[in-house]
Structure formats: structure tokens, C-alpha cells
LUMMARDREN-515522 format. One record per residue: residue number from 1; residue in one letter; chain; y, x, z of N, C-alpha, C, O in turn. Coordinates in steps of 0.001 Angstrom, whole numbers, plus 500000, padded with zeros to 6 digits. Atoms other than C-alpha are relative to their C-alpha. Example, Ala and Ser with C-alpha at 12.3 -4.5 7.8 and 13.67 -1.06 7.14 Angstrom:
seq,type,mol,n_Y,n_X,n_Z,ca_Y,ca_X,ca_Z,c_Y,c_X,c_Z,o_Y,o_X,o_Z
1,a,A,498810,500890,500000,495500,512300,507800,501200,500900,500000,501181,501936,500665;
2,s,A,498810,499180,499940,498940,513670,507140,501090,499230,500730,502198,499739,500899;
end
This chain:
seq,type,mol,n_Y,n_X,n_Z,ca_Y,ca_X,ca_Z,c_Y,c_X,c_Z,o_Y,o_X,o_Z
1,m,A,500382,499871,501412,519397,500255,523613,498541,499554,499833,497667,499946,500605;
2,k,A,501344,500492,500252,516356,498503,522189,499128,501117,499450,499530,501833,498532;
3,s,A,500919,498975,500488,513375,500791,521711,498929,499352,499126,498520,498217,499368;
4,y,A,500998,500502,500922,510863,500366,518911,498725,500828,500136,498789,502028,500402;
5,p,A,501250,499234,499914,507174,501320,518950,499938,501014,498858,500500,500782,497787;
6,p,A,500097,498995,501067,506343,504446,516966,499203,499478,498813,498391,498562,498945;
7,i,A,500753,500332,501205,505033,504179,513432,498648,500702,500098,498578,501929,500168;
8,k,A,501341,499439,499813,501289,504665,513720,499399,500370,498641,499366,499552,497722;
9,l,A,500525,499479,501258,499690,506793,510992,498540,500423,500129,498086,500840,501195;
10,v,A,501292,499341,500175,496218,507756,509835,500098,500822,498724,500651,500367,497723;
11,i,A,499952,499094,501149,495828,510690,507452,498576,500259,499524,497700,500593,500322;
12,a,A,501325,499760,500578,492849,511032,505086,500147,500915,498788,500713,500528,497765;
13,d,A,499922,499032,501101,492560,514121,502905,498897,501042,500189,498654,501505,501303;
14,s,A,501135,499090,499916,489659,516435,502083,500405,501461,500122,499570,502299,500466;
15,q,A,499536,498621,499902,491788,519603,502030,500385,500303,501447,501414,499833,501933;
16,d,A,499821,499761,498561,491530,520922,505592,501366,500589,500329,502039,500124,501250;
17,i,A,498735,499329,499698,494572,523198,505478,501170,499033,499833,502061,498982,500681;
18,f,A,498918,500961,500238,496821,520505,503987,500002,498926,501073,501049,498620,501643;
19,r,A,500084,501106,499029,495573,517749,506313,500443,500447,501388,501242,499775,502041;
20,e,A,499661,499519,498665,495828,519822,509483,501478,500393,500100,502113,500188,501134;
21,g,A,498581,499652,500008,499259,521125,508500,500877,498761,500076,501885,498743,500783;
22,l,A,499233,501253,499986,500508,517589,507848,499953,499352,501383,500962,498840,501868;
23,v,A,500126,500552,498642,499168,516415,511215,500933,500730,500951,501637,500097,501739;
24,q,A,499161,499218,499102,500952,519252,512999,501486,499720,499786,502249,499612,500746;
25,m,A,498590,500268,500301,504253,518586,511217,500428,498630,500516,501486,498493,501130;
26,l,A,499610,501367,499656,504249,514843,511829,499836,499701,501485,500552,498863,502033;
27,a,A,500256,500275,498584,502895,514947,515380,501210,500301,500877,501359,499707,501945;
28,g,A,498833,499652,499206,506124,516495,516623,501244,499212,499679,502303,499457,500257;
29,e,A,498840,500776,500406,508415,513973,514969,500195,498775,500895,499232,498060,501173;
30,p,A,499750,501205,499191,510084,511289,517126,499766,498733,499181,500095,498675,497996;
31,g,A,500244,501270,500670,509043,507760,516275,498753,499985,499138,498497,499010,498433;
32,i,A,501224,499906,500790,505784,508924,514673,498812,500216,500935,498867,501045,501843;
33,d,A,501224,499849,499223,502303,508538,516155,498836,500217,499035,498411,499288,498348;
34,v,A,501161,499717,500845,499464,510271,514297,498755,499583,500779,498304,500286,501683;
35,a,A,501102,500581,499242,496571,508113,515464,498661,500624,499657,497704,500489,500419;
36,g,A,501264,499384,500367,493883,510038,513615,500073,500613,498616,500983,500326,497839;
37,a,A,500080,499348,501304,492905,512152,510632,498532,500217,499662,497706,500442,500547;
38,t,A,501376,499828,500439,489746,512469,508564,499954,500733,498669,500894,500678,497876;
39,s,A,500170,499270,501251,488418,514618,505755,499152,499232,499001,499063,499624,497838;
40,g,A,500907,500716,500885,486037,512044,504306,500163,498500,500044,500485,497920,501081;
41,g,A,499869,501446,500094,486101,508471,503094,498990,499257,500841,499253,498130,501260;
42,h,A,501034,500686,499218,482884,507652,504984,500419,499814,501450,499893,498935,502134;
43,e,A,499535,500110,498612,484710,508171,508306,501189,499045,500128,501548,498631,501230;
44,l,A,498749,500746,499965,487750,506129,507339,499870,498590,500572,500707,498208,501390;
45,p,A,500068,501374,499461,486543,502545,508065,500037,499939,501517,500789,499145,502081;
46,s,A,500036,500039,498540,485739,503276,511721,501320,500478,500593,501750,499983,501634;
47,l,A,498716,499502,499508,488989,505217,512143,501080,498932,499886,501885,498763,500802;
48,l,A,499019,501074,500177,491072,502356,510739,499732,498863,500981,500665,498280,501534;
49,q,A,500362,501081,499085,489171,499827,512847,500421,500326,501427,500855,499449,502173;
50,a,A,499705,499604,498622,489756,501819,516021,501498,500159,500259,501966,499904,501368;
51,s,A,498595,499629,499763,493415,502772,515492,501015,498957,499547,502139,498945,500049;
52,h,A,499085,501020,500514,494978,499830,513586,501365,500613,499615,502389,500241,500188;
53,p,A,498737,499335,500348,497623,502026,511904,500933,499099,499199,500508,498100,498618;
54,d,A,499038,500669,500875,500780,500821,510208,499872,500522,498582,499988,499770,497614;
55,i,A,500014,499340,501309,500395,503318,507369,498823,500962,499914,498505,501678,500864;
56,l,A,501023,499009,500323,497561,505266,505796,500559,500937,498938,500940,500499,497852;
57,l,A,499661,498985,500993,498506,508514,504059,498697,500588,499505,497951,501183,500283;
58,a,A,501334,499627,500474,495582,509318,501805,500010,500525,498580,500813,500114,497742;
59,d,A,500293,499553,501352,494383,511208,498790,499146,498900,499367,498035,498638,499828;
60,a,A,500704,501131,500604,493330,508340,496510,498709,500424,499326,497868,499574,499032;
61,t,A,501232,499521,500627,490621,510543,494952,498925,500346,501027,497855,500840,500671;
62,l,A,500965,499715,498946,488869,510913,498307,498702,499243,499722,498740,498034,499494;
63,p,A,501278,500679,500271,485140,510165,497770,499790,498825,500944,499993,498940,502152;
64,f,A,500219,501175,499181,484298,506673,498960,498618,499448,499709,497813,500127,499073;
65,h,A,501365,500509,500118,481250,504390,498999,499977,498614,499373,501016,497974,499213;
66,n,A,500247,501343,500553,479783,501207,497467,500734,499740,498687,500963,498585,498326;
67,g,A,499351,500171,501290,481534,501833,494149,501454,499605,500088,502081,499383,499052;
68,h,A,498601,500367,499827,484956,500973,495609,500871,501252,500056,500435,502299,500533;
69,t,A,499039,498941,499753,488004,503169,495428,500535,499832,501415,500409,498763,502013;
70,l,A,499420,500063,498663,489703,503979,498699,501057,498901,500070,501102,498135,501032;
71,v,A,498928,500990,500011,492684,501817,497732,499429,498585,500014,499899,497737,500772;
72,e,A,500613,501329,500044,490493,498812,496874,499408,499617,501360,499562,498488,501824;
73,y,A,500639,500300,498715,488587,499084,500140,501037,499665,501069,500902,498666,501775;
74,v,A,499002,500214,498947,491645,499359,502381,500739,498685,499774,500984,497944,500726;
75,q,A,499292,501248,500278,493449,496496,500630,499149,498788,500340,499667,497775,500809;
76,s,A,500884,501133,499751,490417,494250,500987,499671,499845,501483,499678,498736,502016;
77,s,A,500476,500060,498609,489325,495154,504518,501100,500124,501039,500960,499625,502156;
78,f,A,498889,499802,499062,492643,496145,506131,501331,499707,499291,502152,500608,499117;
79,p,A,498816,500317,500818,495368,494284,504198,501332,500230,500706,502368,500316,500047;
80,a,A,498745,499762,499275,497949,494853,506953,500419,501472,499955,501549,501807,500307;
81,v,A,499705,498568,500049,497753,498633,506426,500686,500353,498688,500149,500081,497614;
82,n,A,499297,499531,501196,500321,500055,503993,499457,501359,499598,499117,502179,500450;
83,i,A,500600,498775,500520,499098,502872,501764,501050,500857,499302,501763,500388,498415;
84,i,A,499225,498997,500730,501006,505990,500749,499005,501000,499433,498297,501678,500178;
85,v,A,500924,499071,500650,499040,508002,498219,500600,501398,499980,501777,501583,499673;
86,l,A,499620,498590,500067,499185,511790,498466,499330,500589,498761,498109,500509,498621;
87,s,A,500554,499542,501271,498736,513418,495069,500513,501386,499632,501627,501771,499986;
88,l,A,499568,498718,500576,498850,516818,493412,500592,499805,498616,501165,500730,498040;
89,q,A,499600,500270,501377,499701,515145,490121,501420,499444,499917,501776,498497,500618;
90,e,A,498657,500508,500264,503253,514686,488914,500036,499169,498719,501101,498699,498316;
91,e,A,500045,500789,501225,502086,512880,485764,500337,498542,500304,499782,497946,501228;
92,v,A,499551,501359,499731,503775,509503,485560,498878,498988,499787,498876,497936,500428;
93,d,A,501100,500930,500244,500592,507856,484211,499181,499768,501266,498752,498649,501546;
94,h,A,500765,500134,498754,498801,508557,487477,500787,499178,501016,500220,498339,501716;
95,a,A,499161,500769,499082,501723,507206,489490,499993,498522,499632,499901,497664,500510;
96,v,A,500013,501394,500452,501799,504033,487380,498673,499344,500349,498646,498205,500817;
97,a,A,501322,500556,499686,498039,503536,487816,499890,499671,501489,499352,498629,501863;
98,m,A,500052,500236,498562,498387,503864,491583,500893,498828,500404,500510,498012,501243;
99,l,A,499081,501092,499675,501367,501517,491726,499425,498667,499559,499564,497664,500259;
100,r,A,500622,501238,500480,499529,498930,489656,498820,499611,500867,498447,498439,500923;
101,a,A,501104,500307,499086,496658,499203,492111,500505,499334,501275,499721,498785,502048;
102,g,A,499414,500721,498878,499073,497868,494727,500390,500848,501198,500636,500306,502275;
103,i,A,499579,499173,498874,499947,500881,496889,501486,499803,500275,502228,499289,499438;
104,q,A,498593,500163,499626,503257,500943,498731,500812,501281,499817,502039,501227,499744;
105,g,A,499269,498748,500135,504133,504620,498338,499198,501046,499249,497967,501022,499251;
106,y,A,500640,498937,500783,503405,507653,496159,500754,501289,500254,501946,501389,499964;
107,l,A,499384,498731,499654,504068,511207,497309,499258,501162,499364,498028,501157,499311;
108,i,A,500595,498753,500443,503458,514603,495752,499749,500864,501242,500581,500912,502148;
109,k,A,500387,499242,498807,501680,516898,498220,500959,501147,500316,501015,501615,501453;
110,t,A,499048,498917,499768,504330,519571,497783,501346,499501,500515,502275,500290,500683;
111,a,A,498735,500562,499512,507052,517204,499039,500373,500613,501344,499493,500860,502169;
112,p,A,499574,499463,498706,509137,518606,501915,499854,498953,501097,499733,497759,500823;
113,l,A,500167,500900,498860,508838,517129,505408,501037,498880,499990,500713,497738,500313;
114,a,A,498940,501016,499998,512160,515300,505037,499655,498843,499072,499902,497683,499402;
115,e,A,500359,501067,500941,510882,513392,502002,498788,499219,500506,498723,498002,500333;
116,i,A,501166,500688,499439,507553,512606,503687,500437,498992,501062,499955,497859,501087;
117,l,A,499489,500907,498969,509416,511109,506655,500775,498844,499384,500674,497706,499841;
118,e,A,499262,501061,500699,511702,509188,504301,499031,498978,499419,499270,497774,499507;
119,a,A,500993,500899,500582,508647,507743,502543,499356,499135,501075,499189,497930,500887;
120,i,A,500642,500740,498910,507001,506742,505824,500920,498906,500527,500487,497769,500714;
121,r,A,499062,500979,499440,510109,504998,507148,500351,498917,498985,500537,497757,499351;
122,t,A,499706,500987,501042,510843,503304,503822,498868,498989,499879,499108,497782,499849;
123,v,A,501157,500883,500124,507327,501901,503507,499833,499148,501258,499464,497977,501169;
124,h,A,500097,500769,498752,507331,500859,507176,501004,498857,500026,500774,497839,500678;
125,n,A,498982,501056,500099,510463,498826,506398,499735,499051,498837,500625,498324,498396;
126,k,A,500467,500938,501031,508490,496958,503714,500656,500216,498642,500825,499274,497869;
127,q,A,499445,499656,501298,510068,498767,500772,499106,501051,499352,498548,501900,500047;
128,p,A,500827,498989,500671,508203,500782,498122,500705,501350,499964,501933,501421,499995;
129,y,A,499431,498656,500117,508691,504542,497904,499224,500779,498947,497997,500864,499002;
130,y,A,500606,499188,501046,508033,506698,494851,500575,501401,500083,501788,501573,500203;
131,s,A,499576,498613,499894,508167,510486,494976,501140,500318,499044,501179,499832,497913;
132,r,A,498878,499592,500850,511346,512028,493639,499521,500671,498716,500212,500652,497697;
133,a,A,500533,499290,501167,509149,513998,491250,499643,499050,498858,499593,499468,497701;
134,v,A,500398,500944,501052,508142,510816,489372,500918,498785,499913,500832,498029,498946;
135,s,A,499197,501232,499972,510734,508160,490289,500903,499879,498782,501084,498780,498258;
136,g,A,499134,500048,501179,513080,509114,487429,499248,499543,498774,499763,498749,497987;
137,k,A,500816,500388,501154,510298,508761,484875,499602,498530,500087,499562,497830,499076;
138,l,A,500349,501408,499824,509257,505421,486347,501173,499092,499653,500989,498044,499034;
139,l,A,498813,500787,500326,512817,504126,486069,500229,499940,498499,500643,498909,497970;
140,q,A,499861,499986,501464,512917,505187,482417,499029,499021,499356,499403,498280,498446;
141,l,A,500994,500931,500540,509706,503271,481701,500400,498557,500279,500249,497688,499419;
142,a,A,499579,501363,499652,511039,500211,483531,501149,499554,499108,501184,498407,498662;
143,a,A,498855,500325,500847,514280,500348,481529,499569,499686,498571,500217,498900,497879;
144,q,A,500519,500245,501344,512239,500404,478320,499099,498777,499933,498563,498445,498876;
145,g,A,500839,501192,499955,510339,497322,479436,498519,500294,499998,497713,499409,499711;
146,l,A,501404,499612,500025,507078,499243,479727,499298,499799,501332,498088,499994,501447;
147,l,A,500571,500319,498688,506570,498336,483364,500423,498599,500391,501611,498349,500594;
148,g,A,499668,501321,499496,506383,494698,484369,500191,500075,501498,499400,500736,502171;
149,p,A,499772,499896,498570,507824,494225,487858,498826,499542,500845,498543,500118,501896;
150,q,A,501080,500497,499178,504866,492196,489047,498797,500924,500003,498031,500925,500966;
151,t,A,501150,499113,500027,502320,494823,487933,500175,501144,500985,499191,501692,501482;
152,i,A,499754,498966,499007,503977,497364,490194,499921,499396,501402,499349,499996,502312;
153,a,A,499865,500567,498660,504598,495025,493100,498695,499455,500567,498501,499469,501783;
154,f,A,501163,500725,499501,501230,493275,493305,498698,500557,499448,498575,500838,498255;
155,s,A,501328,499552,500410,497636,494433,493232,499270,498846,499310,499759,497717,499280;
156,e,A,500799,501027,500667,494935,492555,491324,499614,498890,500972,499659,497710,500625;
157,k,A,500390,501004,499008,493778,490825,494514,501210,499154,500421,501093,497939,500582;
158,e,A,498791,500739,499636,497351,489881,495476,500390,499023,498899,500769,497885,499172;
159,t,A,499663,500874,501130,497981,488488,491988,499076,498795,499954,499516,497680,499671;
160,a,A,500950,501122,499982,494820,486383,492237,500370,498985,501079,500298,497776,500859;
161,i,A,499616,500898,498905,495970,484973,495577,501277,499240,499653,501399,498056,499969;
162,i,A,498763,500678,500428,499429,484205,494157,499663,498870,499038,500160,497755,499191;
163,r,A,500322,501010,501016,497937,482344,491197,499225,498826,500585,499439,497679,500193;
164,l,A,500731,501092,499360,495531,480363,493360,500912,499194,500920,500719,497989,501077;
165,t,A,499006,500720,499201,498418,479481,495684,500808,499073,499108,501141,497956,499504;
166,c,A,499276,500842,500963,500266,478177,492622,499183,498771,499610,499745,497755,499203;
167,e,A,500867,501147,500297,497264,475892,492058,499874,499070,501207,499098,498114,501195;
168,d,A,499954,500818,498781,497970,474449,495536,498705,500073,500803,498340,499113,501483;
169,l,A,501195,499812,499193,494786,475844,497071,500404,500481,501396,501365,501236,501549;
170,s,A,499753,499565,498623,494707,476323,500833,499428,501401,500203,498688,501910,499361;
171,a,A,500534,498671,499689,493954,479665,502472,498475,499961,500080,497800,500886,499629;
172,k,A,501451,500138,499888,490439,478411,503239,499353,499888,498629,498293,500468,498394;
173,e,A,500555,500165,501352,489867,477393,499609,500088,501308,499209,499174,501655,498463;
174,i,A,499852,498713,500673,491217,480707,498320,498975,500991,500527,498382,501755,499765;
175,a,A,500981,499103,499389,489009,482574,500770,498606,499765,499425,497878,500715,499136;
176,a,A,501317,500316,500564,485934,480758,499468,499908,500460,498547,498879,500980,498117;
177,r,A,499986,499619,501422,486931,481406,495848,499874,501516,499826,499177,501985,498926;
178,l,A,499947,498537,500144,487532,485143,496389,499015,500719,500928,498959,501948,500954;
179,r,A,500981,499425,499072,484793,485658,499004,500674,500902,501036,500241,502027,501289;
180,l,A,499279,499317,498932,487244,486719,501688,500025,499076,501211,499652,497907,501113;
181,s,A,499799,500864,498839,487901,485449,505185,501372,499340,499893,502272,499864,499237;
182,s,A,498703,500685,499997,490721,482956,505727,501071,500881,500625,502223,500871,500191;
183,r,A,499059,499102,499322,492351,485499,508052,500508,501078,499045,501689,501425,499061;
184,t,A,499599,498982,500977,492355,488123,505284,500952,499416,498972,501931,500060,498596;
185,v,A,499108,500658,500966,493923,485672,502835,501383,499793,500603,502394,500026,499940;
186,e,A,498707,500201,499338,496645,484826,505359,500758,501323,500116,501976,501357,499938;
187,a,A,499352,498681,499913,497337,488554,505860,500548,500418,498640,501651,500959,498548;
188,y,A,499528,499715,501353,497587,489007,502095,501260,499189,499697,502235,499719,499163;
189,r,A,498849,500852,500286,499969,486058,501851,501263,500485,500711,502351,500469,500136;
190,l,A,498843,499486,499259,502238,487486,504544,500571,501237,499311,501787,501372,499168;
191,r,A,499530,498798,500695,502396,490823,502735,500680,499632,498681,501725,500189,498343;
192,i,A,499424,500428,501273,503062,489091,499403,501401,499435,500208,502325,499761,499462;
193,m,A,498693,500598,499732,505926,487075,500899,501021,501053,500415,502200,500948,500077;
194,e,A,499095,498905,499634,507395,490246,502418,500457,500748,498752,501632,501094,498629;
195,k,A,499649,499306,501243,507279,491939,499003,500975,499169,499170,501916,499702,498582;
196,m,A,499135,500891,500779,508883,488905,497354,501325,499726,500697,502294,499305,500065;
197,n,A,498843,500337,499174,511401,488538,500196,500246,498493,499990,501374,498032,499813;
198,v,A,499907,501457,499941,510655,484817,500438,499310,499519,501267,498600,500277,501928;
199,k,A,500640,500609,498849,509542,482449,503188,499162,498811,499541,499641,497955,498797;
200,g,A,500864,501130,500284,506597,480084,502890,499369,500045,498628,499817,500767,497737;
201,t,A,500709,500024,501283,504207,479320,500085,500847,499392,498889,500671,499736,497720;
202,a,A,499121,500571,501024,506848,477246,498299,500864,501094,499372,501048,501134,498155;
203,g,A,499205,498887,500513,509035,480340,498010,499169,500928,499144,499651,501453,498141;
204,m,A,500898,499168,500777,506042,482309,496771,499767,499417,498605,499792,500135,497606;
205,v,A,500256,500666,501280,505328,479752,494047,501228,500074,499091,501103,500354,497899;
206,i,A,498766,499932,500793,508968,479645,492904,500196,501408,499434,500528,501573,498260;
207,y,A,499873,498610,500455,509083,483448,492725,498999,500278,498874,499351,500875,497857;
208,a,A,501051,499737,500988,505776,483549,490801,500322,499368,498649,500058,499958,497601;
209,i,A,499640,500674,501254,507033,481033,488228,501145,500730,499311,501111,500946,498099;
210,r,A,498839,499321,500565,510349,482819,487745,499635,501351,499387,500254,501792,498418;
211,h,A,500385,498668,500466,508580,486157,487245,498751,499957,499108,498127,500984,498840;
212,h,A,501079,500188,500975,505908,484732,484932,498649,500498,500504,497812,500934,499714;
213,i,A,501303,499653,499449,503039,485513,487306,499064,498810,499851,497861,498976,499653;
214,c,A,500771,501205,500250,501888,481922,487003,500929,498955,499408,502149,499119,499424;
215,s,A,499202,501082,500591,503043,478733,485305,499432,498667,500440,498267,498565,500824;
216,l,A,500448,501352,499630,502862,475039,486055,499847,499145,498755,499479,497975,498852;
end
């Protein structure tokens, strides 16, 4: 039987009891590797750099630095890391704001262990996960046309890269335009193609045109 490497996690939350409890619960689960945990945003960059996790479970309101939100920083500096936001809020507006920011998962902190594991495995398989507490409301908004699919699926930075790709710019040219490294742009493109379920930049452009993200 083929064995797969465990899903590597980093947990960032300022509530000591919640964070330590979550670490203890997940550390004993098969197929899960808790690579580290932190209570503050200032410790997060070095922890992510050292552990290279697959998924970051984080309170999006965690204090951060340089005027960036935690989500913005991780997407820019560690685009290969998927983000599951941990929230106390069941308000759908907060969930929508987080999804539009480009996160891959949204969990309420009171979620049972089974749902937390489901979210981790779903996001690791390149699919979005929304807490059961808000998913019904999100579906209602989508049915009413109040949620554009691309605003949920792609962050502002991802959308910019898609549109510049539609202009036939190379990764190097996009990197110069957005002040990123070429390697970061390539990582973004890979994630975008995984979200779109397409192969190559041609597939990305076709998807973007069909979904009105860009036009020719």
C-alpha cells in the first residue's frame, strides 16, 4: 500500500487555552503533523520559514506588522501555504470577507474535531472548505447572485496575476510589475491553475475569459 506524507500544520492563535488544546487534539491524529504553534504574528514568519507547512490554521485577527494582515502576508511571502481561518464569528459577512481575501478554508472555533479534520483534509486536496455554521448562508447568497465565483476563488493578488497573464506577460514581467520574485509568481500561477482545475497558462486564460475575470 502506498504511504503518503503527513499533512504538516502550523497553528497561530493568541488564545493559549484554545491553541494548546487544538495542538493536543491534532497531534494524536494519524496523517497529521503539527510542525509548530505560535501565539503572535511576529513569530509566524520564522516559524513558516523553518517548517514549510502545507496548511496554516490561524486567527485572521492575530496582530501582525508593517500594516499587512496575516492573510496578505502569508499569501505574498508563502503562496504555497493554504490558509484555514479560525474564527469566533458566525456572521456570514465576515466569512465572505475572508473568502474574498483568498483563504482556502473558514472554521468556527467551536467546531468539533471531526469537522476540523474534514476541513484540513479537504483543503489539502485543493478544495475550499467553509464551516457548516456559515456554508448554508453562503450558498443562499451565491444562489441570489450576490457572490461572484471569482471573488471567492481568487485573492486580489491572484486576480492581478490572472489578468496580467491574459495580457501575455511572462512570469518575469509580472514579477517586475507586481514587485514579486519570479518564483513567487510561478507559485501563485500553480495555485491558480489548481483552483481552476486547468493545465497551463492557456487554460488559465480560457477560464478567465469564460468567467469574466479578464477580456480580450
